[in-house]
VEXBA-857045 format. One record per residue (C-alpha): x, y, z. Coordinates in pm, whole numbers, padded with zeros to 5 digits, always signed. Layout:
// VEXBA-857045
XYZ...
***
This chain:
// VEXBA-857045
+03979+02428-03748+04176+02076-03685+04180+01922-03394+04563+01966-03351+04530+02340-03363+04298+02355-03042+04570+02321-02878+04769+02601-02955+04575+02828-02713+04606+03141-02516+04659+02983-02203+04947+02752-02331+05101+03046-02511+05078+03235-02154+05237+02929-02003+05545+02911-02268+05598+03312-02223+05633+03220-01838+05824+02965-01924+06080+03176-02174+06111+03462-01978+06433+03405-01808+06610+03292-02153+06465+03493-02462+06430+03859-02440+06154+04086-02448+06300+04280-02800+06217+04598-02913+05935+04723-03091+06099+05017-03252+05955+05288-03478+06181+05305-03847+06137+05685-03882+06279+05632-04285+05984+05390-04350+05734+05578-04181+05820+05886-04364+05836+05706-04690+05471+05511-04668+05311+05803-04442+05207+05537-04167+05392+05434-03831+05617+05183-03945+05760+04941-03630+06013+04655-03645+05975+04381-03397+06328+04328-03344+06373+03952-03314+06699+03982-03490+06830+04125-03132+06768+03782-02960+07103+03634-02827+07098+03352-03110+07026+03669-03352+06668+03503-03437+06326+03434-03303+06420+03023-03332+06540+03000-02961+06156+03059-02858+06024+02744-03019+06338+02517-03014+06394+02564-02609+05975+02565-02544+06009+02210-02752+06327+02044-02552+06159+02176-02199+05884+01956-02303+06062+01654-02299+06080+01402-02022+06365+01364-01828+06446+01042-01969+06403+01168-02359+06636+01479-02245+06909+01220-02137+06889+01051-02438+06934+01372-02629+06797+01568-02946+06833+01589-03287+06757+01900-03539+06781+01972-03899+06807+02315-03959+06921+02572-04260+07093+02765-03971+06915+03005-03725+06679+02683-03557+07037+02492-03522+07143+02791-03360+06843+02784-03111+06870+02447-03031+07267+02459-02959+07185+02726-02718+06951+02518-02555+07111+02265-02529+07396+02415-02374+07136+02601-02120+07010+02239-02051+07326+02077-02045+07242+01789-02295+07326+01641-02592+07232+01734-02933+07325+01640-03316+07268+01929-03564+07238+01861-03945+07231+02125-04161+07263+02145-04563+07619+02130-04679+07568+02529-04855+07476+02667-04515+07662+03000-04497+08013+02933-04271+07905+03224-04042+07591+03015-03941+07802+02723-03892+08020+02878-03652+07750+03043-03455+07601+02704-03401+07956+02571-03263+07988+02861-03024+07636+02843-02903+07630+02482-02847+08011+02431-02725+08062+02067-02609+07692+01971-02604+07666+01987-02973+07798+01782-03273+07748+01904-03622+07664+01726-03938+07641+01923-04270+07483+01709-04571+07287+01740-04846+07200+02053-05065+06909+02153-04887+06741+02193-04552+06503+01883-04698+06812+01673-04783+06944+01752-04399+06605+01683-04218+06560+01305-04428+06937+01230-04301+06848+01388-03927+06530+01169-03928+06712+00820-04008+06938+00890-03777+06697+01036-03533+06501+00660-03573+06848+00501-03520+06967+00646-03198+06611+00675-03021+06651+01033-02959+06384+01364-02985+06354+01528-03291+06311+01905-03252+06141+02022-03578+06255+02382-03677+05808+02445-03735+05598+02152-03773+05519+02083-03410+05293+02229-03164+05543+02299-02897+05780+02482-03126+05445+02666-03271+05372+02779-02911+05710+02912-02876+05711+03139-03149+05354+03249-03083+05461+03419-02746+05595+03675-02998+05259+03804-03050+05200+03873-02652+05489+04075-02667+05397+04269-02972+05070+04300-02820+05169+04436-02511+05430+04683-02626+05231+04893-02923+05032+05189-02809+04788+05165-03105+04614+04884-03241+04785+04718-03530+04598+04754-03843+04868+04550-04071+05126+04288-03934+05402+04136-04172+05503+03809-04110+05824+03640-04282+05698+03269-04394+05981+02963-04441+05828+02649-04282+05532+02827-04139+05580+02789-03789+05618+03154-03694+05316+03258-03890+05112+02983-03791+05148+03088-03395+05144+03438-03427+04847+03426-03649+04674+03235-03438+04705+03472-03124+04649+03773-03320+04312+03653-03449+04238+03601-03076+04359+03913-02939+04348+04140-03210+04123+04014-03496+04093+04359-03682+04476+04333-03787+04515+04243-04126+04797+03973-04098+05037+03934-04429+05246+03619-04461+05597+03712-04692+05803+03448-04848+06056+03469-05133+05982+03431-05473+06221+03178-05558+06045+02932-05261+05710+03037-05257+05597+02694-05098+05326+02850-04882+05161+03078-05171+05126+02765-05377+05002+02542-05161+04738+02830-05023+04646+02816-05394+04638+02495-05459+04405+02402-05146+04659+02120-05028+05018+02128-04872+05227+02108-05181+05604+02011-05219+05819+02246-05443+06092+02062-05618+06349+02324-05729+06340+02627-05540+06589+02954-05479+06810+02865-05180+06938+03237-05162+06722+03335-04874+06818+03050-04692+06627+03100-04364+06275+03079-04564+06334+02873-04826+06207+02507-04764+06059+02280-05018+05743+02168-04814+05606+02363-04520+05480+02177-04216+05138+02022-04275+04974+02187-03942+05132+02514-04029+04952+02510-04368+04627+02418-04239+04659+02705-03984+04822+02962-04222+04571+02879-04472+04257+02968-04209+04421+03293-04027+04650+03478-04261+04471+03713-04470+04705+03702-04739+05047+03555-04888+05244+03740-05077+05602+03667-05221+05859+03907-05295+06149+03857-05545+06551+03832-05409+06663+04102-05564+06433+04359-05372+06507+04170-05072+06892+04229-05131+06846+04617-05196+06635+04616-04863+06928+04424-04666+07182+04734-04786+06885+05007-04740+06844+04885-04360+07236+04894-04307+07296+05233-04481+06990+05392-04338+06955+05260-03978+07274+05088-03901+07039+04757-03919+07223+04414-03994+06944+04195-04117+06984+03841-04335+06800+03792-04627+06489+03633-04462+06495+03903-04202+06431+04154-04462+06126+03981-04634+05852+04218-04431+06009+04530-04523+06112+04434-04894+05748+04377-04919+05599+04713-04815+05617+04874-05168+05377+04611-05276+05116+04787-05017+05236+05141-05067+04896+05293-05111+04695+05073-04819+04935+05161-04528+04888+05541-04572+04806+05663-04200+04804+05323-04089+04995+05148-03780+05230+04879-03928+05441+04620-03760+05730+04444-03932+05855+04133-03794+06260+04152-03834+06312+03737-03784+06725+03737-03776+07030+03929-03842+07262+03575-03898+07427+03724-04239+07781+03598-04326+07979+03918-04445+08126+03672-04706+07787+03737-04893+07779+04085-04934+07911+04133-05282+07673+03884-05394+07390+04078-05220+07502+04397-05380+07492+04205-05729+07163+04087-05708+07038+04430-05574+07205+04600-05914+07062+04342-06075+06715+04340-05969+06770+04745-05971+06795+04731-06355+07187+04896-06301+07364+04615-06370+07369+04429-06695+07555+04134-06887+07633+04130-07229+07797+03884-07493+07958+04173-07684+08138+04058-08030+08471+04282-08059+08594+04298-08427+08940+04155-08448+09108+04462-08464+09302+04735-08329+09096+05004-08163+08782+04809-08123+08754+04812-07735+08810+05195-07775+08544+05234-08001+08318+05063-07778+08400+05271-07484+08386+05602-07676+08069+05521-07880+07872+05302-07653+07899+05352-07294+07775+05700-07160+08002+05898-06958+07877+05791-06598+07844+05390-06719+08128+05135-06590+08294+04780-06704+08278+04603-06407+08310+04265-06546+08502+04170-06882+08638+03827-07026+08793+03802-07384+09039+03625-07549+09154+03696-07899+09106+03447-08175+09319+03519-08461+09109+03289-08704+08784+03457-08672+08647+03825-08814+08504+03887-08439+08596+03774-08095+08302+03724-07795+08350+03887-07470+08136+03851-07160+08099+04213-07029+07935+04370-06724+07832+04676-06759+07690+04905-06410+07477+05197-06582+07387+05519-06406+07045+05503-06530+06823+05220-06580+06612+05370-06854+06939+05394-07050+06921+05047-07157+06691+04978-07432+06929+05315-07624+07241+05151-07494+07134+04790-07666+07036+04987-07982+07383+05142-08019+07526+04791-07967+07301+04670-08275+07407+04973-08498+07761+04929-08433+07741+04551-08455+07865+04480-08136+07597+04318-07992+07609+03945-07912+07369+03804-07641+07177+04011-07341+07243+03770-07048+07032+03896-06785+06736+03730-06908+06887+03391-07007+06924+03269-06642+07078+02931-06787+07307+03079-06975+07392+03345-06708+07499+03120-06450+07719+02929-06675+07885+03214-06828+07895+03470-06534
***
């Protein structure tokens, strides 16, 4: 155990909980009957998506800010965030009536930007900069040094970790049964670090699983390598849990206290978002769906067990719905994109529809420009098929009829350019 982690004690986390009791909600520990039946287990959700700022981040942000001296508070605070931490800081600034300057990546969903403005009001200045959290972080740190303001880190800070750790006390107080499995989302690692320390002290038999996006496996790679590792290229879709490098302190804690780190595909996360809404009327953001999306990987282990999934947030931009549906269909094998070679003659499209597609298959995307100086013209075609198992036979029929050009799903670079 490192010297720093010794300060993240049960005593200090209880103090944090006392300080936060009038600011944060004691969120529900809610049984999910659909998943409980599916996995033959007792699956319960810790609903941090129900916080005032719609994520757990208010815990760490407010706890850190209240630890500052009056002089530091008067000077104001700075933070960098992909969205949820920014809302926690903004809300805290308004409650404390102090100035906050918040740096967020330029691609941050509009919904999160508007929420930051709403929660912070006149006390917060918002700056959009860079493509990733790490870009925004670098700019924020330069500004913070120049203006001599206090930085509120989203995850690499003892006070922030203590604030997030208060979730563990709530879960253990609310649960009527010993907890066999606890699934935690991992982005920068602050939540996983704080909660895992408390659980290993208060519920040592609980198996703690950290979950992060397949496209941003910073903690998984770091634990495998044995040192905190920066990933240069990440998939930023799950913006609330996609960082290039986790906190150094968080890495050390998670390496020691997490029983396992796993990743889950972004497409599976998208399908889980849709399932939670359609089956349970629960709205979650991509990061908030990580801990339920991963359950299939543990289906055999979970039978008869008491399982807690931490739902981290619900700040989902409705304008992302079509992308979420698209990613879910691609992942499940229902959506496929091709370059199709259509003969330059009348009736070619009709032949494709009648001889290639099944009665329940559908064209959802079609781009074609007729070239009179060629024997065939390429078209980009998106197909939604009723049965994913039919795709191989579909490609065989395309080849036999000489329609097949390229299959784009497994060519991500070409896919991104053409579709």
